[in-house]
C-alpha positions as CSV (number, residue, x, y, z in Angstrom):
1,M,119.1,90.2,77.5
2,T,120.6,91.8,80.6
3,L,118.6,94.4,82.4
4,R,119.8,96.9,85.0
5,I,117.2,98.1,87.4
6,V,117.5,100.8,90.1
7,G,114.9,100.8,92.9
8,I,114.2,103.8,95.1
9,D,112.6,103.9,98.6
10,P,111.9,107.6,98.9
11,G,112.1,109.5,102.2
12,S,112.5,113.1,103.3
13,R,115.5,112.4,105.5
14,T,116.8,109.0,104.1
15,T,116.2,107.8,100.5
16,G,117.3,104.2,100.0
17,Y,118.6,103.0,96.6
18,G,119.4,99.5,95.3
19,V,120.7,98.4,91.9
20,I,120.4,94.9,90.5
21,E,121.2,93.3,87.2
22,C,118.9,90.7,85.8
23,T,119.7,88.1,83.2
24,R,116.6,85.9,82.6
25,N,115.6,84.9,86.2
26,Q,119.0,85.4,87.8
27,Y,119.6,88.5,89.9
28,H,122.9,90.1,90.7
29,Y,123.6,92.7,93.2
30,L,125.4,95.8,91.9
31,G,125.1,98.3,94.8
32,S,122.9,99.9,97.4
33,G,122.9,102.5,100.0
34,C,121.2,105.6,101.3
35,I,121.0,109.2,100.3
36,R,120.9,111.1,103.6
37,T,119.8,114.7,103.5
38,V,121.5,117.0,106.0
39,A,120.0,120.4,105.1
40,D,117.6,122.2,107.4
41,N,115.9,123.9,104.5
42,W,113.3,121.7,102.8
43,V,114.1,122.8,99.3
44,M,117.8,122.0,99.8
45,R,116.8,118.5,101.0
46,L,114.9,117.9,97.8
47,Q,117.9,119.2,95.9
48,Q,120.1,116.7,97.8
49,I,117.7,113.8,96.9
50,Y,117.7,114.9,93.2
51,D,121.5,115.2,93.1
52,G,122.0,111.8,94.9
53,V,119.6,110.0,92.4
54,R,121.3,111.7,89.4
55,E,124.7,110.4,90.7
56,I,123.3,106.9,91.0
57,I,121.9,107.0,87.5
58,V,125.2,108.3,86.1
59,R,127.2,105.7,88.0
60,Y,125.1,102.6,87.3
61,Q,123.5,103.5,83.9
62,P,120.2,101.5,84.6
63,N,117.8,100.6,81.9
64,E,114.7,100.8,84.2
65,F,113.6,102.7,87.3
66,A,111.2,101.5,90.0
67,I,110.0,103.4,93.0
68,E,107.6,102.9,95.8
69,Q,104.2,104.6,95.6
70,V,103.2,107.0,98.3
71,F,101.1,105.4,101.0
72,M,98.7,107.4,103.1
73,H,100.1,108.5,106.4
74,K,98.0,109.4,109.4
75,N,99.7,112.8,109.1
76,A,98.9,114.5,105.8
77,N,102.0,116.7,106.1
78,S,104.2,113.6,106.2
79,A,102.5,112.2,103.1
80,L,103.0,115.5,101.3
81,K,106.7,115.6,102.1
82,L,107.1,111.9,101.1
83,G,105.4,112.8,97.8
84,Q,107.8,115.7,97.2
85,A,110.8,113.5,98.0
86,R,109.4,111.0,95.5
87,G,109.0,113.7,92.9
88,A,112.6,114.9,93.3
89,A,113.8,111.3,92.7
90,I,111.5,110.8,89.7
91,V,112.6,114.0,87.9
92,A,116.3,113.0,88.4
93,V,115.9,110.1,86.0
94,N,115.3,110.0,82.2
95,L,113.7,106.6,82.2
96,P,110.1,105.3,82.3
97,V,108.9,105.1,85.9
98,H,107.5,101.9,87.4
99,E,105.6,102.3,90.6
100,Y,104.8,99.7,93.2
101,A,102.6,99.8,96.3
102,P,104.4,98.8,99.6
103,R,102.1,95.8,100.0
104,Q,102.8,94.7,96.5
105,V,106.6,94.8,97.1
106,K,106.3,92.9,100.4
107,Q,104.1,90.3,98.7
108,A,106.6,89.8,95.9
109,I,109.6,89.4,98.2
110,V,108.3,87.8,101.3
111,G,105.0,86.3,100.1
112,Y,103.0,88.4,102.7
113,G,101.8,91.9,102.1
114,A,102.1,93.0,105.8
115,A,105.7,91.7,106.2
116,E,108.0,93.4,108.7
117,K,111.1,95.3,107.7
118,T,113.4,92.6,109.2
119,Q,111.6,90.0,107.0
120,I,112.2,92.1,103.9
121,Q,115.9,92.5,104.8
122,H,116.3,88.8,105.4
123,M,114.7,87.8,102.1
124,V,116.5,90.4,100.0
125,K,119.8,89.1,101.4
126,Q,118.8,85.5,100.6
127,I,117.7,86.3,97.1
128,L,120.8,88.3,96.3
129,G,123.2,86.1,98.3
130,L,124.4,89.0,100.5
131,K,126.2,88.7,103.7
132,G,126.5,91.1,106.6
133,K,124.4,94.1,107.5
134,L,122.0,95.8,105.1
135,A,120.4,99.1,106.0
136,S,116.6,98.8,106.0
137,D,116.1,101.7,103.5
138,A,118.6,100.0,101.1
139,A,116.9,96.6,101.6
140,D,113.6,98.2,100.8
141,A,115.0,99.8,97.6
142,L,116.5,96.5,96.5
143,A,113.1,94.8,97.2
144,I,111.4,97.4,94.9
145,A,114.0,96.6,92.2
146,L,113.4,92.8,92.7
147,C,109.6,93.3,92.6
148,H,109.9,95.1,89.3
149,A,112.1,92.4,87.9
150,N,109.6,89.8,89.0
151,C,106.6,91.7,87.6
152,R,108.5,92.3,84.3
153,S,109.2,88.5,84.0
154,V,105.6,87.7,84.6
155,R,104.4,90.2,82.0
156,G,106.9,88.7,79.6
157,I,105.7,85.2,80.2
158,L,102.0,86.3,79.8
159,S,102.8,88.1,76.5
160,E,104.6,85.0,75.1
161,R,101.4,83.0,75.8
162,S,99.0,85.3,74.0
């Protein structure tokens, strides 16, 4: 069975996205990029995130959706804005939502929960066989999609054993 997963790395100014296709334990890159908000008005930025994610869903027709959980910032206002950006992305899809903590994603991709962004970029490029430059937000989104694919595979193996 082939599965198409979209991963989202939410942000108030830049929201990364990555789309992969999985067939068994093989991963294929379909696309990635960033939704960059340009409006000064906060509500308009949320609308741009929503519209951008809707466009990705329509274009790639994913089966599953994975997104990074909100982590606590030192600044509560930043955490609130990140949560709202996340919400705009979530309501744009009509799929079950799978959430992963940043440490969980890093552990799944790099093997170390406190990995640096450059390490994530490197490993995502290695896993997907990508060449050239990859924006860090897009790499993070692809890492979220890969983390979901890995977790899904592990759950499948465990359910087969029981």
